[in-house]
mmCIF file of the N, C-alpha and C atoms, coordinates in Angstrom:
data_MODEL
# 
_entry.id   MODEL 
# 
loop_
_atom_site.group_PDB 
_atom_site.id 
_atom_site.type_symbol 
_atom_site.label_atom_id 
_atom_site.label_alt_id 
_atom_site.label_comp_id 
_atom_site.label_asym_id 
_atom_site.label_entity_id 
_atom_site.label_seq_id 
_atom_site.pdbx_PDB_ins_code 
_atom_site.Cartn_x 
_atom_site.Cartn_y 
_atom_site.Cartn_z 
_atom_site.occupancy 
_atom_site.B_iso_or_equiv 
_atom_site.pdbx_formal_charge 
_atom_site.auth_seq_id 
_atom_site.auth_comp_id 
_atom_site.auth_asym_id 
_atom_site.auth_atom_id 
_atom_site.pdbx_PDB_model_num 
ATOM 1   N N  . MET A 1 1  ? 134.701 -152.419 44.201 1.00 0.00 ? 1  MET A N  1 
ATOM 2   C CA . MET A 1 1  ? 135.181 -151.526 45.048 1.00 0.00 ? 1  MET A CA 1 
ATOM 3   C C  . MET A 1 1  ? 136.596 -152.315 45.915 1.00 0.00 ? 1  MET A C  1 
ATOM 4   N N  . LYS A 1 2  ? 136.581 -153.664 46.104 1.00 0.00 ? 2  LYS A N  1 
ATOM 5   C CA . LYS A 1 2  ? 137.426 -154.016 46.840 1.00 0.00 ? 2  LYS A CA 1 
ATOM 6   C C  . LYS A 1 2  ? 138.499 -154.270 46.051 1.00 0.00 ? 2  LYS A C  1 
ATOM 7   N N  . GLU A 1 3  ? 138.386 -154.461 44.752 1.00 0.00 ? 3  GLU A N  1 
ATOM 8   C CA . GLU A 1 3  ? 139.629 -154.705 43.997 1.00 0.00 ? 3  GLU A CA 1 
ATOM 9   C C  . GLU A 1 3  ? 140.436 -153.568 43.728 1.00 0.00 ? 3  GLU A C  1 
ATOM 10  N N  . LEU A 1 4  ? 139.575 -152.346 43.613 1.00 0.00 ? 4  LEU A N  1 
ATOM 11  C CA . LEU A 1 4  ? 140.293 -151.210 42.989 1.00 0.00 ? 4  LEU A CA 1 
ATOM 12  C C  . LEU A 1 4  ? 140.986 -150.576 44.419 1.00 0.00 ? 4  LEU A C  1 
ATOM 13  N N  . VAL A 1 5  ? 140.420 -150.520 45.617 1.00 0.00 ? 5  VAL A N  1 
ATOM 14  C CA . VAL A 1 5  ? 141.419 -150.552 46.782 1.00 0.00 ? 5  VAL A CA 1 
ATOM 15  C C  . VAL A 1 5  ? 142.726 -151.163 46.729 1.00 0.00 ? 5  VAL A C  1 
ATOM 16  N N  . GLU A 1 6  ? 142.412 -152.591 46.575 1.00 0.00 ? 6  GLU A N  1 
ATOM 17  C CA . GLU A 1 6  ? 143.501 -153.701 47.061 1.00 0.00 ? 6  GLU A CA 1 
ATOM 18  C C  . GLU A 1 6  ? 144.393 -153.214 45.925 1.00 0.00 ? 6  GLU A C  1 
ATOM 19  N N  . VAL A 1 7  ? 144.447 -152.892 44.433 1.00 0.00 ? 7  VAL A N  1 
ATOM 20  C CA . VAL A 1 7  ? 145.246 -152.636 43.672 1.00 0.00 ? 7  VAL A CA 1 
ATOM 21  C C  . VAL A 1 7  ? 146.102 -150.995 43.966 1.00 0.00 ? 7  VAL A C  1 
ATOM 22  N N  . ILE A 1 8  ? 145.396 -150.301 44.258 1.00 0.00 ? 8  ILE A N  1 
ATOM 23  C CA . ILE A 1 8  ? 145.944 -149.001 44.690 1.00 0.00 ? 8  ILE A CA 1 
ATOM 24  C C  . ILE A 1 8  ? 146.825 -149.061 45.957 1.00 0.00 ? 8  ILE A C  1 
ATOM 25  N N  . ALA A 1 9  ? 146.449 -149.890 47.066 1.00 0.00 ? 9  ALA A N  1 
ATOM 26  C CA . ALA A 1 9  ? 147.471 -149.966 48.408 1.00 0.00 ? 9  ALA A CA 1 
ATOM 27  C C  . ALA A 1 9  ? 148.472 -151.006 47.998 1.00 0.00 ? 9  ALA A C  1 
ATOM 28  N N  . LYS A 1 10 ? 148.601 -152.000 47.254 1.00 0.00 ? 10 LYS A N  1 
ATOM 29  C CA . LYS A 1 10 ? 149.454 -152.918 46.767 1.00 0.00 ? 10 LYS A CA 1 
ATOM 30  C C  . LYS A 1 10 ? 150.396 -152.085 45.968 1.00 0.00 ? 10 LYS A C  1 
ATOM 31  N N  . ALA A 1 11 ? 150.118 -151.102 45.537 1.00 0.00 ? 11 ALA A N  1 
ATOM 32  C CA . ALA A 1 11 ? 151.007 -150.114 44.702 1.00 0.00 ? 11 ALA A CA 1 
ATOM 33  C C  . ALA A 1 11 ? 152.001 -149.310 45.324 1.00 0.00 ? 11 ALA A C  1 
ATOM 34  N N  . LEU A 1 12 ? 151.125 -148.869 46.848 1.00 0.00 ? 12 LEU A N  1 
ATOM 35  C CA . LEU A 1 12 ? 151.841 -148.118 47.411 1.00 0.00 ? 12 LEU A CA 1 
ATOM 36  C C  . LEU A 1 12 ? 152.886 -148.617 48.621 1.00 0.00 ? 12 LEU A C  1 
ATOM 37  N N  . VAL A 1 13 ? 152.603 -149.689 49.253 1.00 0.00 ? 13 VAL A N  1 
ATOM 38  C CA . VAL A 1 13 ? 153.280 -150.307 50.150 1.00 0.00 ? 13 VAL A CA 1 
ATOM 39  C C  . VAL A 1 13 ? 154.488 -151.339 49.742 1.00 0.00 ? 13 VAL A C  1 
ATOM 40  N N  . GLU A 1 14 ? 155.343 -151.331 50.688 1.00 0.00 ? 14 GLU A N  1 
ATOM 41  C CA . GLU A 1 14 ? 156.345 -152.072 50.669 1.00 0.00 ? 14 GLU A CA 1 
ATOM 42  C C  . GLU A 1 14 ? 156.408 -153.534 50.762 1.00 0.00 ? 14 GLU A C  1 
ATOM 43  N N  . HIS A 1 15 ? 155.469 -154.208 51.348 1.00 0.00 ? 15 HIS A N  1 
ATOM 44  C CA . HIS A 1 15 ? 155.054 -155.622 51.496 1.00 0.00 ? 15 HIS A CA 1 
ATOM 45  C C  . HIS A 1 15 ? 153.589 -155.603 51.386 1.00 0.00 ? 15 HIS A C  1 
ATOM 46  N N  . PRO A 1 16 ? 153.647 -156.028 49.647 1.00 0.00 ? 16 PRO A N  1 
ATOM 47  C CA . PRO A 1 16 ? 151.981 -156.056 49.154 1.00 0.00 ? 16 PRO A CA 1 
ATOM 48  C C  . PRO A 1 16 ? 151.798 -157.177 49.495 1.00 0.00 ? 16 PRO A C  1 
ATOM 49  N N  . ASP A 1 17 ? 152.205 -158.364 49.858 1.00 0.00 ? 17 ASP A N  1 
ATOM 50  C CA . ASP A 1 17 ? 151.479 -159.696 50.344 1.00 0.00 ? 17 ASP A CA 1 
ATOM 51  C C  . ASP A 1 17 ? 150.975 -159.279 51.673 1.00 0.00 ? 17 ASP A C  1 
ATOM 52  N N  . GLU A 1 18 ? 151.267 -158.285 52.657 1.00 0.00 ? 18 GLU A N  1 
ATOM 53  C CA . GLU A 1 18 ? 150.381 -158.012 53.944 1.00 0.00 ? 18 GLU A CA 1 
ATOM 54  C C  . GLU A 1 18 ? 149.023 -157.179 53.483 1.00 0.00 ? 18 GLU A C  1 
ATOM 55  N N  . VAL A 1 19 ? 148.883 -156.933 52.572 1.00 0.00 ? 19 VAL A N  1 
ATOM 56  C CA . VAL A 1 19 ? 147.552 -156.163 52.164 1.00 0.00 ? 19 VAL A CA 1 
ATOM 57  C C  . VAL A 1 19 ? 146.474 -157.203 52.091 1.00 0.00 ? 19 VAL A C  1 
ATOM 58  N N  . VAL A 1 20 ? 145.472 -156.907 53.201 1.00 0.00 ? 20 VAL A N  1 
ATOM 59  C CA . VAL A 1 20 ? 144.154 -157.353 53.126 1.00 0.00 ? 20 VAL A CA 1 
ATOM 60  C C  . VAL A 1 20 ? 142.917 -156.308 52.843 1.00 0.00 ? 20 VAL A C  1 
ATOM 61  N N  . VAL A 1 21 ? 141.963 -156.758 52.089 1.00 0.00 ? 21 VAL A N  1 
ATOM 62  C CA . VAL A 1 21 ? 141.102 -155.677 51.824 1.00 0.00 ? 21 VAL A CA 1 
ATOM 63  C C  . VAL A 1 21 ? 139.643 -156.545 51.942 1.00 0.00 ? 21 VAL A C  1 
ATOM 64  N N  . THR A 1 22 ? 138.879 -156.042 53.162 1.00 0.00 ? 22 THR A N  1 
ATOM 65  C CA . THR A 1 22 ? 137.783 -156.807 53.237 1.00 0.00 ? 22 THR A CA 1 
ATOM 66  C C  . THR A 1 22 ? 136.445 -155.815 52.794 1.00 0.00 ? 22 THR A C  1 
ATOM 67  N N  . GLU A 1 23 ? 135.412 -156.398 52.207 1.00 0.00 ? 23 GLU A N  1 
ATOM 68  C CA . GLU A 1 23 ? 134.082 -155.538 52.026 1.00 0.00 ? 23 GLU A CA 1 
ATOM 69  C C  . GLU A 1 23 ? 133.080 -155.941 52.479 1.00 0.00 ? 23 GLU A C  1 
ATOM 70  N N  . LYS A 1 24 ? 132.107 -155.325 53.429 1.00 0.00 ? 24 LYS A N  1 
ATOM 71  C CA . LYS A 1 24 ? 130.788 -155.322 53.919 1.00 0.00 ? 24 LYS A CA 1 
ATOM 72  C C  . LYS A 1 24 ? 129.967 -154.797 53.210 1.00 0.00 ? 24 LYS A C  1 
ATOM 73  N N  . GLN A 1 25 ? 128.599 -155.200 52.746 1.00 0.00 ? 25 GLN A N  1 
ATOM 74  C CA . GLN A 1 25 ? 127.510 -154.547 52.043 1.00 0.00 ? 25 GLN A CA 1 
ATOM 75  C C  . GLN A 1 25 ? 126.633 -154.400 53.026 1.00 0.00 ? 25 GLN A C  1 
ATOM 76  N N  . GLU A 1 26 ? 125.848 -153.179 53.450 1.00 0.00 ? 26 GLU A N  1 
ATOM 77  C CA . GLU A 1 26 ? 124.733 -152.893 53.983 1.00 0.00 ? 26 GLU A CA 1 
ATOM 78  C C  . GLU A 1 26 ? 123.743 -152.209 53.345 1.00 0.00 ? 26 GLU A C  1 
ATOM 79  N N  . GLY A 1 27 ? 122.760 -152.967 52.600 1.00 0.00 ? 27 GLY A N  1 
ATOM 80  C CA . GLY A 1 27 ? 121.973 -152.233 51.663 1.00 0.00 ? 27 GLY A CA 1 
ATOM 81  C C  . GLY A 1 27 ? 122.725 -151.411 50.658 1.00 0.00 ? 27 GLY A C  1 
ATOM 82  N N  . LYS A 1 28 ? 122.861 -149.785 50.716 1.00 0.00 ? 28 LYS A N  1 
ATOM 83  C CA . LYS A 1 28 ? 123.426 -148.992 49.723 1.00 0.00 ? 28 LYS A CA 1 
ATOM 84  C C  . LYS A 1 28 ? 124.534 -148.758 50.020 1.00 0.00 ? 28 LYS A C  1 
ATOM 85  N N  . ASN A 1 29 ? 125.057 -149.037 50.942 1.00 0.00 ? 29 ASN A N  1 
ATOM 86  C CA . ASN A 1 29 ? 126.669 -148.637 51.662 1.00 0.00 ? 29 ASN A CA 1 
ATOM 87  C C  . ASN A 1 29 ? 127.659 -149.896 51.788 1.00 0.00 ? 29 ASN A C  1 
ATOM 88  N N  . ILE A 1 30 ? 128.764 -149.615 51.424 1.00 0.00 ? 30 ILE A N  1 
ATOM 89  C CA . ILE A 1 30 ? 129.573 -150.593 51.572 1.00 0.00 ? 30 ILE A CA 1 
ATOM 90  C C  . ILE A 1 30 ? 130.565 -150.367 52.369 1.00 0.00 ? 30 ILE A C  1 
ATOM 91  N N  . ARG A 1 31 ? 131.166 -150.835 53.131 1.00 0.00 ? 31 ARG A N  1 
ATOM 92  C CA . ARG A 1 31 ? 131.960 -150.562 53.806 1.00 0.00 ? 31 ARG A CA 1 
ATOM 93  C C  . ARG A 1 31 ? 133.236 -151.156 53.627 1.00 0.00 ? 31 ARG A C  1 
ATOM 94  N N  . VAL A 1 32 ? 134.478 -150.687 52.892 1.00 0.00 ? 32 VAL A N  1 
ATOM 95  C CA . VAL A 1 32 ? 135.418 -151.427 52.703 1.00 0.00 ? 32 VAL A CA 1 
ATOM 96  C C  . VAL A 1 32 ? 136.908 -151.252 53.657 1.00 0.00 ? 32 VAL A C  1 
ATOM 97  N N  . GLN A 1 33 ? 137.307 -152.283 54.353 1.00 0.00 ? 33 GLN A N  1 
ATOM 98  C CA . GLN A 1 33 ? 138.811 -152.011 55.526 1.00 0.00 ? 33 GLN A CA 1 
ATOM 99  C C  . GLN A 1 33 ? 139.660 -152.637 54.764 1.00 0.00 ? 33 GLN A C  1 
ATOM 100 N N  . LEU A 1 34 ? 140.871 -151.619 54.796 1.00 0.00 ? 34 LEU A N  1 
ATOM 101 C CA . LEU A 1 34 ? 141.776 -151.782 54.102 1.00 0.00 ? 34 LEU A CA 1 
ATOM 102 C C  . LEU A 1 34 ? 142.838 -152.123 55.471 1.00 0.00 ? 34 LEU A C  1 
ATOM 103 N N  . HIS A 1 35 ? 143.707 -153.359 55.562 1.00 0.00 ? 35 HIS A N  1 
ATOM 104 C CA . HIS A 1 35 ? 144.717 -153.862 56.541 1.00 0.00 ? 35 HIS A CA 1 
ATOM 105 C C  . HIS A 1 35 ? 145.892 -153.735 55.913 1.00 0.00 ? 35 HIS A C  1 
ATOM 106 N N  . VAL A 1 36 ? 146.928 -152.988 56.153 1.00 0.00 ? 36 VAL A N  1 
ATOM 107 C CA . VAL A 1 36 ? 148.319 -153.192 55.998 1.00 0.00 ? 36 VAL A CA 1 
ATOM 108 C C  . VAL A 1 36 ? 149.295 -153.472 57.207 1.00 0.00 ? 36 VAL A C  1 
ATOM 109 N N  . ALA A 1 37 ? 150.835 -153.923 56.549 1.00 0.00 ? 37 ALA A N  1 
ATOM 110 C CA . ALA A 1 37 ? 151.549 -153.928 57.685 1.00 0.00 ? 37 ALA A CA 1 
ATOM 111 C C  . ALA A 1 37 ? 151.498 -152.365 58.234 1.00 0.00 ? 37 ALA A C  1 
ATOM 112 N N  . PRO A 1 38 ? 152.081 -152.527 59.656 1.00 0.00 ? 38 PRO A N  1 
ATOM 113 C CA . PRO A 1 38 ? 152.583 -151.530 60.580 1.00 0.00 ? 38 PRO A CA 1 
ATOM 114 C C  . PRO A 1 38 ? 153.430 -150.324 59.904 1.00 0.00 ? 38 PRO A C  1 
ATOM 115 N N  . SER A 1 39 ? 154.558 -151.076 59.553 1.00 0.00 ? 39 SER A N  1 
ATOM 116 C CA . SER A 1 39 ? 155.830 -150.182 59.016 1.00 0.00 ? 39 SER A CA 1 
ATOM 117 C C  . SER A 1 39 ? 155.106 -149.508 57.696 1.00 0.00 ? 39 SER A C  1 
ATOM 118 N N  . ASP A 1 40 ? 153.997 -149.882 56.752 1.00 0.00 ? 40 ASP A N  1 
ATOM 119 C CA . ASP A 1 40 ? 153.684 -149.183 55.504 1.00 0.00 ? 40 ASP A CA 1 
ATOM 120 C C  . ASP A 1 40 ? 152.498 -148.351 55.848 1.00 0.00 ? 40 ASP A C  1 
ATOM 121 N N  . MET A 1 41 ? 152.035 -148.111 57.456 1.00 0.00 ? 41 MET A N  1 
ATOM 122 C CA . MET A 1 41 ? 150.729 -147.424 57.328 1.00 0.00 ? 41 MET A CA 1 
ATOM 123 C C  . MET A 1 41 ? 151.128 -146.124 57.029 1.00 0.00 ? 41 MET A C  1 
ATOM 124 N N  . GLY A 1 42 ? 152.056 -145.746 57.189 1.00 0.00 ? 42 GLY A N  1 
ATOM 125 C CA . GLY A 1 42 ? 152.488 -144.157 56.745 1.00 0.00 ? 42 GLY A CA 1 
ATOM 126 C C  . GLY A 1 42 ? 152.508 -143.701 55.508 1.00 0.00 ? 42 GLY A C  1 
ATOM 127 N N  . LYS A 1 43 ? 152.883 -144.920 54.778 1.00 0.00 ? 43 LYS A N  1 
ATOM 128 C CA . LYS A 1 43 ? 152.812 -144.600 53.175 1.00 0.00 ? 43 LYS A CA 1 
ATOM 129 C C  . LYS A 1 43 ? 151.282 -144.816 52.767 1.00 0.00 ? 43 LYS A C  1 
ATOM 130 N N  . VAL A 1 44 ? 150.294 -145.422 53.259 1.00 0.00 ? 44 VAL A N  1 
ATOM 131 C CA . VAL A 1 44 ? 148.848 -145.304 52.781 1.00 0.00 ? 44 VAL A CA 1 
ATOM 132 C C  . VAL A 1 44 ? 148.214 -144.270 53.164 1.00 0.00 ? 44 VAL A C  1 
ATOM 133 N N  . ILE A 1 45 ? 148.848 -143.533 54.436 1.00 0.00 ? 45 ILE A N  1 
ATOM 134 C CA . ILE A 1 45 ? 148.003 -142.699 54.891 1.00 0.00 ? 45 ILE A CA 1 
ATOM 135 C C  . ILE A 1 45 ? 148.358 -141.131 54.352 1.00 0.00 ? 45 ILE A C  1 
ATOM 136 N N  . GLY A 1 46 ? 149.801 -141.136 54.159 1.00 0.00 ? 46 GLY A N  1 
ATOM 137 C CA . GLY A 1 46 ? 150.426 -140.118 53.458 1.00 0.00 ? 46 GLY A CA 1 
ATOM 138 C C  . GLY A 1 46 ? 150.668 -138.984 54.550 1.00 0.00 ? 46 GLY A C  1 
ATOM 139 N N  . LYS A 1 47 ? 151.379 -137.822 53.880 1.00 0.00 ? 47 LYS A N  1 
ATOM 140 C CA . LYS A 1 47 ? 151.198 -136.660 54.947 1.00 0.00 ? 47 LYS A CA 1 
ATOM 141 C C  . LYS A 1 47 ? 150.123 -135.825 55.056 1.00 0.00 ? 47 LYS A C  1 
ATOM 142 N N  . GLN A 1 48 ? 149.722 -135.586 56.223 1.00 0.00 ? 48 GLN A N  1 
ATOM 143 C CA . GLN A 1 48 ? 148.200 -134.962 56.551 1.00 0.00 ? 48 GLN A CA 1 
ATOM 144 C C  . GLN A 1 48 ? 147.241 -135.563 55.900 1.00 0.00 ? 48 GLN A C  1 
ATOM 145 N N  . GLY A 1 49 ? 147.476 -136.923 55.878 1.00 0.00 ? 49 GLY A N  1 
ATOM 146 C CA . GLY A 1 49 ? 146.451 -137.815 55.308 1.00 0.00 ? 49 GLY A CA 1 
ATOM 147 C C  . GLY A 1 49 ? 145.937 -137.555 53.497 1.00 0.00 ? 49 GLY A C  1 
ATOM 148 N N  . ARG A 1 50 ? 146.980 -137.285 52.959 1.00 0.00 ? 50 ARG A N  1 
ATOM 149 C CA . ARG A 1 50 ? 146.354 -136.601 51.775 1.00 0.00 ? 50 ARG A CA 1 
ATOM 150 C C  . ARG A 1 50 ? 146.462 -137.880 50.606 1.00 0.00 ? 50 ARG A C  1 
ATOM 151 N N  . ILE A 1 51 ? 147.090 -139.075 50.874 1.00 0.00 ? 51 ILE A N  1 
ATOM 152 C CA . ILE A 1 51 ? 147.163 -140.424 50.225 1.00 0.00 ? 51 ILE A CA 1 
ATOM 153 C C  . ILE A 1 51 ? 145.732 -141.040 50.498 1.00 0.00 ? 51 ILE A C  1 
ATOM 154 N N  . ALA A 1 52 ? 145.352 -141.080 51.610 1.00 0.00 ? 52 ALA A N  1 
ATOM 155 C CA . ALA A 1 52 ? 144.131 -141.931 52.452 1.00 0.00 ? 52 ALA A CA 1 
ATOM 156 C C  . ALA A 1 52 ? 142.826 -140.995 51.752 1.00 0.00 ? 52 ALA A C  1 
ATOM 157 N N  . LYS A 1 53 ? 142.882 -139.263 51.719 1.00 0.00 ? 53 LYS A N  1 
ATOM 158 C CA . LYS A 1 53 ? 142.022 -138.886 51.123 1.00 0.00 ? 53 LYS A CA 1 
ATOM 159 C C  . LYS A 1 53 ? 141.440 -138.841 49.287 1.00 0.00 ? 53 LYS A C  1 
ATOM 160 N N  . ALA A 1 54 ? 142.865 -139.155 48.770 1.00 0.00 ? 54 ALA A N  1 
ATOM 161 C CA . ALA A 1 54 ? 142.816 -139.401 47.489 1.00 0.00 ? 54 ALA A CA 1 
ATOM 162 C C  . ALA A 1 54 ? 142.272 -141.039 47.092 1.00 0.00 ? 54 ALA A C  1 
ATOM 163 N N  . ILE A 1 55 ? 142.565 -141.742 47.996 1.00 0.00 ? 55 ILE A N  1 
ATOM 164 C CA . ILE A 1 55 ? 141.918 -143.237 47.775 1.00 0.00 ? 55 ILE A CA 1 
ATOM 165 C C  . ILE A 1 55 ? 140.582 -143.003 48.074 1.00 0.00 ? 55 ILE A C  1 
ATOM 166 N N  . ARG A 1 56 ? 139.985 -142.099 48.703 1.00 0.00 ? 56 ARG A N  1 
ATOM 167 C CA . ARG A 1 56 ? 138.827 -142.382 49.410 1.00 0.00 ? 56 ARG A CA 1 
ATOM 168 C C  . ARG A 1 56 ? 138.124 -141.644 48.073 1.00 0.00 ? 56 ARG A C  1 
ATOM 169 N N  . SER A 1 57 ? 138.618 -140.227 47.431 1.00 0.00 ? 57 SER A N  1 
ATOM 170 C CA . SER A 1 57 ? 138.174 -139.862 46.288 1.00 0.00 ? 57 SER A CA 1 
ATOM 171 C C  . SER A 1 57 ? 138.203 -140.668 45.149 1.00 0.00 ? 57 SER A C  1 
ATOM 172 N N  . VAL A 1 58 ? 138.950 -141.463 44.750 1.00 0.00 ? 58 VAL A N  1 
ATOM 173 C CA . VAL A 1 58 ? 138.756 -142.279 43.622 1.00 0.00 ? 58 VAL A CA 1 
ATOM 174 C C  . VAL A 1 58 ? 138.008 -143.329 43.945 1.00 0.00 ? 58 VAL A C  1 
ATOM 175 N N  . VAL A 1 59 ? 137.541 -143.933 45.171 1.00 0.00 ? 59 VAL A N  1 
ATOM 176 C CA . VAL A 1 59 ? 136.750 -144.916 45.369 1.00 0.00 ? 59 VAL A CA 1 
ATOM 177 C C  . VAL A 1 59 ? 135.351 -144.086 45.174 1.00 0.00 ? 59 VAL A C  1 
ATOM 178 N N  . LYS A 1 60 ? 134.891 -143.238 45.907 1.00 0.00 ? 60 LYS A N  1 
ATOM 179 C CA . LYS A 1 60 ? 133.615 -142.589 45.636 1.00 0.00 ? 60 LYS A CA 1 
ATOM 180 C C  . LYS A 1 60 ? 133.299 -142.087 44.334 1.00 0.00 ? 60 LYS A C  1 
ATOM 181 N N  . ALA A 1 61 ? 134.260 -141.549 43.421 1.00 0.00 ? 61 ALA A N  1 
ATOM 182 C CA . ALA A 1 61 ? 133.938 -141.293 42.114 1.00 0.00 ? 61 ALA A CA 1 
ATOM 183 C C  . ALA A 1 61 ? 133.660 -142.552 41.177 1.00 0.00 ? 61 ALA A C  1 
ATOM 184 N N  . ALA A 1 62 ? 134.407 -143.862 41.729 1.00 0.00 ? 62 ALA A N  1 
ATOM 185 C CA . ALA A 1 62 ? 134.088 -145.062 40.918 1.00 0.00 ? 62 ALA A CA 1 
ATOM 186 C C  . ALA A 1 62 ? 132.733 -145.409 41.548 1.00 0.00 ? 62 ALA A C  1 
ATOM 187 N N  . SER A 1 63 ? 132.409 -145.395 42.552 1.00 0.00 ? 63 SER A N  1 
ATOM 188 C CA . SER A 1 63 ? 131.161 -146.046 43.191 1.00 0.00 ? 63 SER A CA 1 
ATOM 189 C C  . SER A 1 63 ? 129.584 -144.702 42.675 1.00 0.00 ? 63 SER A C  1 
ATOM 190 N N  . SER A 1 64 ? 129.856 -143.640 42.246 1.00 0.00 ? 64 SER A N  1 
ATOM 191 C CA . SER A 1 64 ? 128.853 -142.957 42.084 1.00 0.00 ? 64 SER A CA 1 
ATOM 192 C C  . SER A 1 64 ? 127.998 -143.115 41.126 1.00 0.00 ? 64 SER A C  1 
ATOM 193 N N  . LYS A 1 65 ? 128.438 -143.893 40.142 1.00 0.00 ? 65 LYS A N  1 
ATOM 194 C CA . LYS A 1 65 ? 127.631 -144.347 38.926 1.00 0.00 ? 65 LYS A CA 1 
ATOM 195 C C  . LYS A 1 65 ? 126.899 -145.729 39.355 1.00 0.00 ? 65 LYS A C  1 
ATOM 196 N N  . ASP A 1 66 ? 127.130 -146.229 40.247 1.00 0.00 ? 66 ASP A N  1 
ATOM 197 C CA . ASP A 1 66 ? 126.251 -147.157 40.652 1.00 0.00 ? 66 ASP A CA 1 
ATOM 198 C C  . ASP A 1 66 ? 125.154 -147.061 41.919 1.00 0.00 ? 66 ASP A C  1 
ATOM 199 N N  . ASP A 1 67 ? 125.327 -145.312 42.120 1.00 0.00 ? 67 ASP A N  1 
ATOM 200 C CA . ASP A 1 67 ? 124.651 -144.967 43.212 1.00 0.00 ? 67 ASP A CA 1 
ATOM 201 C C  . ASP A 1 67 ? 124.733 -145.881 44.760 1.00 0.00 ? 67 ASP A C  1 
ATOM 202 N N  . ILE A 1 68 ? 125.801 -146.032 44.884 1.00 0.00 ? 68 ILE A N  1 
ATOM 203 C CA . ILE A 1 68 ? 126.273 -146.628 45.944 1.00 0.00 ? 68 ILE A CA 1 
ATOM 204 C C  . ILE A 1 68 ? 127.290 -145.901 46.825 1.00 0.00 ? 68 ILE A C  1 
ATOM 205 N N  . ARG A 1 69 ? 127.090 -145.608 48.192 1.00 0.00 ? 69 ARG A N  1 
ATOM 206 C CA . ARG A 1 69 ? 128.464 -145.070 49.236 1.00 0.00 ? 69 ARG A CA 1 
ATOM 207 C C  . ARG A 1 69 ? 129.012 -145.924 49.540 1.00 0.00 ? 69 ARG A C  1 
ATOM 208 N N  . VAL A 1 70 ? 130.213 -145.527 49.673 1.00 0.00 ? 70 VAL A N  1 
ATOM 209 C CA . VAL A 1 70 ? 131.355 -146.397 49.961 1.00 0.00 ? 70 VAL A CA 1 
ATOM 210 C C  . VAL A 1 70 ? 132.464 -145.675 51.044 1.00 0.00 ? 70 VAL A C  1 
ATOM 211 N N  . ASP A 1 71 ? 132.484 -146.332 52.190 1.00 0.00 ? 71 ASP A N  1 
ATOM 212 C CA . ASP A 1 71 ? 133.284 -146.112 53.273 1.00 0.00 ? 71 ASP A CA 1 
ATOM 213 C C  . ASP A 1 71 ? 134.464 -146.756 53.248 1.00 0.00 ? 71 ASP A C  1 
ATOM 214 N N  . VAL A 1 72 ? 135.870 -146.106 53.110 1.00 0.00 ? 72 VAL A N  1 
ATOM 215 C CA . VAL A 1 72 ? 136.968 -146.717 53.296 1.00 0.00 ? 72 VAL A CA 1 
ATOM 216 C C  . VAL A 1 72 ? 137.717 -146.607 54.702 1.00 0.00 ? 72 VAL A C  1 
ATOM 217 N N  . ASP A 1 73 ? 137.915 -147.896 55.445 1.00 0.00 ? 73 ASP A N  1 
ATOM 218 C CA . ASP A 1 73 ? 138.681 -147.688 56.942 1.00 0.00 ? 73 ASP A CA 1 
ATOM 219 C C  . ASP A 1 73 ? 140.152 -148.293 56.296 1.00 0.00 ? 73 ASP A C  1 
ATOM 220 N N  . ILE A 1 74 ? 140.915 -147.155 56.935 1.00 0.00 ? 74 ILE A N  1 
ATOM 221 C CA . ILE A 1 74 ? 142.416 -147.747 57.133 1.00 0.00 ? 74 ILE A CA 1 
ATOM 222 C C  . ILE A 1 74 ? 142.774 -148.197 58.223 1.00 0.00 ? 74 ILE A C  1 
ATOM 223 N N  . GLN A 1 75 ? 143.343 -149.576 58.371 1.00 0.00 ? 75 GLN A N  1 
ATOM 224 C CA . GLN A 1 75 ? 143.532 -150.084 59.969 1.00 0.00 ? 75 GLN A CA 1 
ATOM 225 C C  . GLN A 1 75 ? 144.827 -150.679 59.611 1.00 0.00 ? 75 GLN A C  1 
# 
C-alpha cells in the first residue's frame, strides 16, 4: 500500500522529491502516513477533500482482496 500511495501522491504534487510515505502495521490494520511539502498540501487534499477521499477509496479497494484495513493520514 505504501508504494501505491507514493505513486499517486508524486503524480499530484509539484515537489515529488519531498513526498515521504511511512507504513505501520498493527495486526490486520495498516496506517499509511503521507507527508508532502506545505505548498503541495492543497493539491493532495483537493477541493472539499475530494482528492484525499479518492486516494483513500483506491487504497481501500486495493486492500480489500487481502482482508486488511488501511488508514491513510495526510500530513
